[in-house]
N, C-alpha and C positions, 0 to 999 in steps of 0.2 A: 811476589809473594802477597796476600792480601793484609788488610790495616788489622783486623781482626788477629791474625797468626802473629804480626809484629808486636802488638799489644801484649798478646799472651806472653809473648818471649821476655818483655820487660819484667813482667810478674814472677815468672819463674824460671829459672836457668834451664837450658836446654844442655841434652849432650852434644858431644863434639858432633859435627857433620861428620855424616859416613857418605863418604863417596861411591857412585855405583861404578861397577867394573866397567871397563872401558870395553865397548864391543868390538870385538875383532872381527876384520874383513871376512867375508864369506867366503867360501871356495868358489863360488861364481864370480865375485870381484875377482878373486885373484886370479882366475883364469883369464877374464876379460882384460885385465891390466896387463897381463902377461902377454895375451895375444897383440895388444896394441904396441908394446914394447918391442916385440919381434918383428912387427909389420915396419916401424921407423928405423931401426937399426938394419932390417933388410933393405929399405929404400937407400940409406944414406950409404952403405957399402956396396951395394950391389947396383947402385942406378942405372938403369936404362938397359940393363942385359936381361935377355931372354923375354923380351915382353912379348913375342907373338904379333906384332904389327904387320899388319897386311894391307898395303896400300889400296884406295879405292877401286881402282882400274885391275887389279889383279886377282885371281880366282885360284882355289884350290882344287884338287883333284876331285874332292866330294862335289864342290860347285859346278865343275863340267860334266861330272856323272849326272849330275840334276838337272843339267842343262839338256844332256842326252835323253833322259828319262821325259822330258817337256817334250822334245822331239818324237819320242817314240810314242807317247800318247796320241799327239798332232797327228801322225801317221798311221794310228792303229785304232783311231776312235771308231770308226765306221763298223769295224771288223769283229773288235774284242767283245765276247760275250757280256762282261760285266758291263760295260757300256750299252752294249746294243739292248741289253734285258733290264737293266736296273739304273743305270745313270740317266740315259737319253730320255727313256720314259718318264721318269721322274722330272727332269729339267723341261719334257714337253708339258707335261700338267701343271707345273708351275708356271710356266710361260703364257699358257692359256688364261689360267685365272688372273695373272697378273694383265695381260693383256686386254681381259674383259674389264676390269677397273680403269685402265688406261685409257681405253675407247671412249668409255662411259663418260669419263671426267676431263681426260687430258686432250686426247689427239687421236683422230682415227687414223686409219693406213692410206685412205683414199682422198679423191677431189682435193678440197680446201683444208684438208686435215683437221676439220672441227670434230669436235667431240659430239656423243650422242646426245650429252646434256650439256647446253651452254653454259656460259659463266651465269646467266641470269637465274636459269633452272638450278644450277649447283649450288648457289647461294640459298635460294628459297627451299629446297630438298635438304640441305645439311643442316640449316637454321630450323627446321622443323624436325629432324632428328634430335638435335641438340635441346630442342624443348621438350619431346616426349621422354627423353631419357633423363633430362636433368630439367631445368626451370627457365622460366621467361629471360632470367640475367643471361645465362650462358647462351642461350637461343640468340639475343641482342649481340653478344660478343662475337659467336661465330659468324653473323651475317656482317657486321662491320669487320672483322679480320679478312675474310674471304674477298669484301668488296675493296679493301684495302690492298689486296694484292694485284688486282687490277688496277688501281692508282699508280702501283709501283713500275707497272710494265711487267710483272712476274706471274700473273696468274696461271699460264699455262705451266711453268716451271713449279709453281707450286702444287696444282693438281697432279702433276707428275708424282711429286714427292708425297703427296696423300694417297694417291693410288697404290704406290709401291708399299706405304706404311698399311694401309687398310687390308691389303693382299696378306702381308706378313702376319698382321695381327690375327686374322682369321684362321691362318694355318696354324700359328701358334696356340691359341685356343683348341683347335682341333685335336692338335696333339698334346697339348700342356694340361689340359683340364682333366681329360681321363688318365693320364700319368698321375697328375697331383690326386685325383681320386684314389688310384690303386696305392700310392704312398700314404694315403690318411687312414685306409681302412687295413693296410697290411704292414706291419711292423717290419717284416722280411723284406719287401719292397722299398720301403724308407731307408733301411740300412744300406740297399746296393744302390739306390739312385743317389745318395746324399753327396757321396764324394764324385760323382761325376757332376754333378751341379756344382759342387765347388770349385771343381777344376774349370768349367765353363765359364764360372763369373771370375775367376782369377784372369783368365786369357785378356789382355787387350784386343780392342775391337780390330787392328789392325792384321791381326794373325789369322783371322778366318777368311780372309780373302785371298792369299796368293794360291792356297791348296784348293781352295771352291772354285776358282776362276780356272785353274787346271783341271779340274774335272768337269764343271759344267760352263766352260767358259767364261767369257765377259758379257755384262748385259744384264737386263733385271731379274732373270731367273736365277744367276749364282748372288744378286744383291738379297733377293728375297729369301733365299735358303741360307745365307749368311745372317740375315736379320732374324729368321727364324730360331736359328741355333742360339744367338745372343740374347733374345728375347723371351725363350720359352722358363729358364729357372726361375724368373720371380713369381709366375702364376703357378708353376708346380708347386714351388715350396709353399705360398700362402693359401692356394687351394687345400694341400695337405695338412697345412696348420688349422685351417677352418674347421677341417673335419675333425682333426685329433683335439679340439678345444671345445667339443661339446661334454657339457657336465655329466660325470658318471652317473649321477643319480637320474638324470633327465635319460642317459641310455637304458640304464637298468629298467627303469618305468616302463619304457617302449619294450623292452624284451619280453616283460612281464604279460604284456598284453598280447604275445605269440608272434610278434611280427616277424620275418624272415630278413636275412641281412640286407638284400636288394629293396626289400621295403622300407627296411630302416634308413637306408642310404637315401631315397627318394622322398620319404615324407619328413624324415628328420632332420637327418646330418647336412645334405644339400641346401634345405632351406633356412638351416640355422647357422650356415657356413655362408649365406650369400654375399653380406656385404664383405667378408674377407675376400672371397673371390674376385668380387668387383674390383678391389684393392688391388689384387695381383694384375687384374686386365689393365689397370691404371700403369702400374709400373712397367708392365710388357709393352703397354703402347708407348711410353717415353723411351723406353730402352729400344723400340723399333725405329721410332725417328732418328735417333742418334746414328743407330746404325746405318739407316739408308743413306743419310748424309754422308756418312763416310765411305760408303760403297760406290761413291761416284767414282773413284779410283779404279774401279772393274766397271765403268761404263754405266753404271745405274742412272737412268736421267732424274732431271730434278733441280732442286736447288742446291743440293751438294756440288752439282757440276758447276755450276755458276761460281759458288766459292772456292772450289779448286782452282778454276782458271785466273780467278782474280788473284789469289795468293800466289800464284805460280808466276804471274804477270807484276806482281805487287801493286794491283790495284785496289787502293784501299776503298774507293767510293764505292765500286762495285761489290766489294765484299761484305761492306756495311749494309748495302741496300738489301743484298740477298742474305745476308746473316739476320737482319732485322725480320724478315719473312720467316725463316726457321724457328726464331724466337717467338713471335705471334703464333705459328702453326702449332708450336710445344706448349703454349699457354692455353691455345683452344683444346687442343686434346687434352691435355691434364684438367681444365674446369669441368670439360664434359665428361670425363670419366669419374672425374672426383665427386660431381653433383649425381650421377648415377650411383656411385657408391653408399652416400648419403641418403639416397631414396629407396636403395636396398634394406636400408635398418627398418626392423620391425616397427610399426606404428608411424612411418616417414609421411605415408600416404593420408593417413588420418589427421595429421598434425598441421597440415597445408593451410593456406588462406582460403583457398576455394574448396569447395566439395568434390568428391571422386565423379557425381554426374555432370558438375558445371566444368569440371578437367576435359572430360569426354568430348563435350561439346566445343568447347574451346579446341581441343586436338582435331576434332573433324573439320572445323573451319579453317584452322591455318592449314590442314593438310590439303583442302581444297584451293587454298590461295596457291601452296607451293605446286601443286600439280599445272595450274595454269602457269605459273612461272614456268614451269618445265615445258611446257606446251609451246609457251611464246620462243624458248630458247630453241627450238627444234623449226620454227617455222620463221623468225625474223633474224635477220643477219646481226642487228645491233645487241641482239639478247644473247646471239652464239658466240661471236668473239666480242671481247672488252674493247670499247670503243677508243680509237688511238689517241683522239683528241683531249681524251682527259688523262692519259699517261703522264705523271709526274717524276717518273724513275729517272730519267736525264738529271732534271733538276737535283735530285736526292744526291745523285753520285757526284754530281760536279760541286754541291755546297760541302758534302762529306770530304771530298777530294782536296776542297781549298782550304777546310778546317784542318785537315790532317798535315798540308803543307805549310799552315802557320804555325801549328803545334810544333812542327819538328824545327821550325826555323827560329821560334821565339821561346821555346822552351826545351832548346838544345843543352842550356847550360845545366838545367836539371835531368833531362832524362838521359844526356849522354854520359855526364859526370854518374848517375846513378849505375848506368850499365857499366860502364867502364871500370867503376870501384869494386862493383859485385864480381864483374867477370875476373878482373887481375888480382882482386884482394883475395877471392874466396874461391871461386868457380876453378880458375885455371890451375892455382896451387893444389886443391883437391884433386881435379882430375890427373894432374902431374903425378901425385901420390899414388894414384890407381894404376894410369898406365906405364908408368917407368918402374915399378917394383917389378921383379921377376914373377913369372906366373906362379912358380911352386911355391913362392912365398907367400903370396896371396891365397892359394889355395890351402895351405897350411893354416894362415891365420883366421881365413874364414870358417874352417872344419873347427879350430879349436874354440872360436866362439860359439859356434852351433853346440858343440859340447858341452859347452859351459851353460847354454841356455834349455837344453832338452836331451843331454844324454847323447850316447853312442848311436843310437837310430838316428835322430836328427843331422847328426855329424856326418854319418853313410850318406842319407838322401844329400845333404846339402855337396859333398864330394862329389856325388854321383852327377848331380847338376853342373857342377863346375867342369868336370870331365866331359861333359856332352858338349859344352860350349868351346872348350878346347878342341874338341874334334869337329865341330863344324868351321872352325878356322877363323873365328870371329872373336877373338878374345878380347882384343884392344878395342874392338869398336864396343864390344859388352861392356866394359870398363867406363867408356865415355858414356854409354848410358846411365850406368849405374852413378857415375858421379853427379850427372845433372838431377836425377832421381833422387838420391839422396840430400843432396842440398835442397833441393825444392822440399823435401819432407820434413827437413828440420824447421825450415820458415813457415810450414804449413802448421807444424806443432806450435811453434811458438804462438800465432794466430789462434790455435785451437786452445791453447792452456788460457790466453789471456780472454778472449771473448767467452771462450768455454765457463770459465770460472765466475767472469761477471754475470752470464746468462744462469749459472747454477745457484748464484747468490742473491739474485734479483728477479724476483717474477716480472717485475716492469721491464728490465732490459730483456728477459726472455720473450715478451711478447712483442716488444719491439723489432728484435732481431730476427727471430725465427721465420714471420713472413718473407725476409729477403732472402734467408737462407734457402728456405723451400723454394722460391723462385730461381733461386741461383743453381738447384739442384734439376730443374726443368730442362735447363739449356744443353744443347747436345754440345760435344766438346769442340767441334769446327767453330763453334760461334767465339769462344774465348779467344781465339788466335787474331781475331780482325782487329778488334780496339787497341790490341797493344802493338800489332804491325804497325798502327799509324804513329804510335808513340815513340817506338824504338827501332823500329825498323826489321829487317829480315836477319835476325841473329839468333844463337841458341838462348841468349838472354829472354828475348822473346818468349821463347818455348818454354823457358822454365817460369816466367811470371805467369804465363796463362795457365800453367799445371798447378801453380800456388793458388790463385782464383779458382781454379775447376774444382781441387781438392779441399779447399779450405772447409766449405759448408759440411760436407759430412764428419770432419774431424770436430770442428766446435760442436755439432750438434751432440757427438757421442760424448763426447767431454763434459758438456752441460748437463745431460742426463745422468753421467756418473757422478758429478759434484751434487746434483738435487737428489740424488738417492740416498744420500748419507743420512743415518739418522739424528732427528732432531736432539734427541738425548745426548749424543756425543757432543754435538755442538755445544749444548747448553754446559757441558760439564768443562767444557775447554774454557768457554767464555766465564764461567763461576768461576775456574781456577786464576782469571786475571790475564788470560792470553789477549795478544792484542789481534785484530784482525788479521795483519799480516802472518802472524804465528799460526791462527787458525788455519789459513789458506795452505802455509808451506808445511806445517806440522801434523795437521790432521787432514784436512780435505785432500789434498793433492795425493798425499801418502795412501788415505784410503780408497782412492779414485785409479790406484795405480792400474788396474787392468782394465779400466775403460781407456786410460791413456795409450795403454799398449794396443787395444782394440782401434783407437783412433788413428794411432801410427801405422797399423797394418792396413785399416782403408784406407788413410792417406797415400802409404805407398803405392797401393793398387791404382789410385786414382791417377797420382802423379805419374806413374809410369806409362798408363795409357796415354797421357797429356803429352808427356814429353816424347813419346814416340810419333804420335801425329805431328807434334812440332817440327817434324822433320820437314813439313811443307814450307816452313818460314826460316830454315837453315840451322836447324837443332842438330844436325850430325848423326854419329851413332848408329845403332841397329835401324831407327827409323828411318834414315837415308839409304840403307842398303835395302829395306823393304820399299820404298818409293821407287828407287831406280831400278828393281827388278820388275816393277810394272810397266816401266816406261822403255826399258831396254831388254829384248829378248835374251841379248848375251849374257845379261845379268840376272836372268830368272833365278838360276839356280841359287845365286848368293842371296838375293831377296829371299828365297824359301828358306835358305838357311838362316837366316836373320829372323826371320818371325818364328822359326822352331829355337833359335836362341833367346828370343823374348819371354816365349813360354817357360823355358827352364830357368830363366832370370827371376820372372814373377813367382812361380814354384817357390826357389830359393828364397825370395824375399817374405812370401807370403808364410812359410812353414817357420822360419826364423821368429816372425814379428809374433805368430800364433802362439809361440812356444813361450815367447816373452809374456804375453798376455795370459799364459795358462800358469804360469810359475807361482807357487804358493805365498802367500803374504806373510812377511814377519808380522808378529804383535805389535800393534803402534798403540806406543802409551799417548796418554791425553796431553796435549802442549801446558807445559807450565810456564810460569815466570821465572827470567834469570835467576832470581832470590831464591826461590823454592827449592 
């Protein structure tokens, strides 16, 4: 209560204070609490019964049927009309495009396997392209990074990865931009395609690999096709958004001039949406790099294979060396496409430091230099293959391996204590709660929680997803994956709330942290496993920590945006009523940003699920282990394919429930008052 109010009360008697009626728990709260009680009682009374546990080496009839289907596909691939006239020609086309760029930049198939353009020409040509679409700074960054690949001893591997990313991005744009244009100009197309894009973006990257390897075999073609599927949604969404965002009065003015639909699209909508389309290209490029590295599991060449082999052999030094290359390549691709996006803004060319005429002159001169470098790389061995005398890769590997061994020896008191305390104190009990509860109890509890959040429709969808997981024979492994995902998501939301509130309340903190978070989102998922492997060893805790760091940036940014969007008038009213900063945060800002928090939890879950599955490479277990084992052993292919499907339905379940929580109506929130008011 303010001093003024207290002084007034001393002068005038006040009526007896009237207590506000106690707010009764909502129906949703009662249902959720009831579901929790049923779960705990079911676990305590029926502990260890009907858990549907399947040992790692055992298969169900469905898994054996999928193995037989795999064998049938291999035996009939050459004669089946679907493969003969659709899949095989498509694979051949993608292979030819991929091999064109691989031969151009990475390695040819004859002689010394030198590429058509050696390292010196590649550095010059890519530097010039970066300058042409961006600026001099990103051109220098491109030249420096690709030259550093040579010093790392990974130039060939880096160019393999770059060639596959380039192939995937070109094919993605060839498909994605026309579809995005259709979705932008047609509401009907947008209505049809939006659920498909939601589904594609919900799936973890692992899920694409097994069925595509079955259809297109392992190799670059399958990797590129998987990457196109994964990378297409961002460019489709942003292209459609850019076209739909054209102001209505501008469109009406164009129509009043008698323009046709095609003329309006070519002369108005596409030019005005150019920056948004380029932003979509940026997002698709980063998604393509992430997918290409993971596609090493289906024999995609490049840096991903180096990382996979290093993780499997626990070679931290090699993993860090290759992981650093992936990070640097991600930074280059991000900076180049971001600079292109800024250049696409109206008036950007006019505000540069040099005139357009002088820029064209500089472009012509630098192009001539780049072409000379290309010619040298085709005629001189030193410019074709990076000189081995300058290879410092082994020194980097040795230094990192020594540092990793030192940390494991000298920081073991901290790292082992942290790992064991979290594992035994949080992860094991919660995993046991999920895996040892009878499956029918958990199905009922999750369905009841879904009904509380979204009604009968969500409960039916949730029950159907759980039924499919049971049918796939991987209930216990799914619960292991779910346990790690939920534990990691809770910790992600703790970080999201702490740092998101700080960013939302302070512009200075936002300016400090946002570039770090942006950089964190450019790194492929593989990279996050590497440093924690050196600290904590190959355990599921490593995968969970990597998942937390991987998912935290998106949760923090969404939370920060939700806090920052709260009306200043509401905050001023709360402060003027005598609320402390802690009361403003807990009584006003967090409740009013509840939808943003639910959205942050939704995105955090999806990111964590993807990372926990990838964490199978460092001992995470669960569905990820089944997927990886299916790639390695043909006898477990059916189980791995079933595990991929289980991940899909687990992801749908989590996505729908968190979306329902985000879409739930808000209660009216009163302005926070001091206790005596």
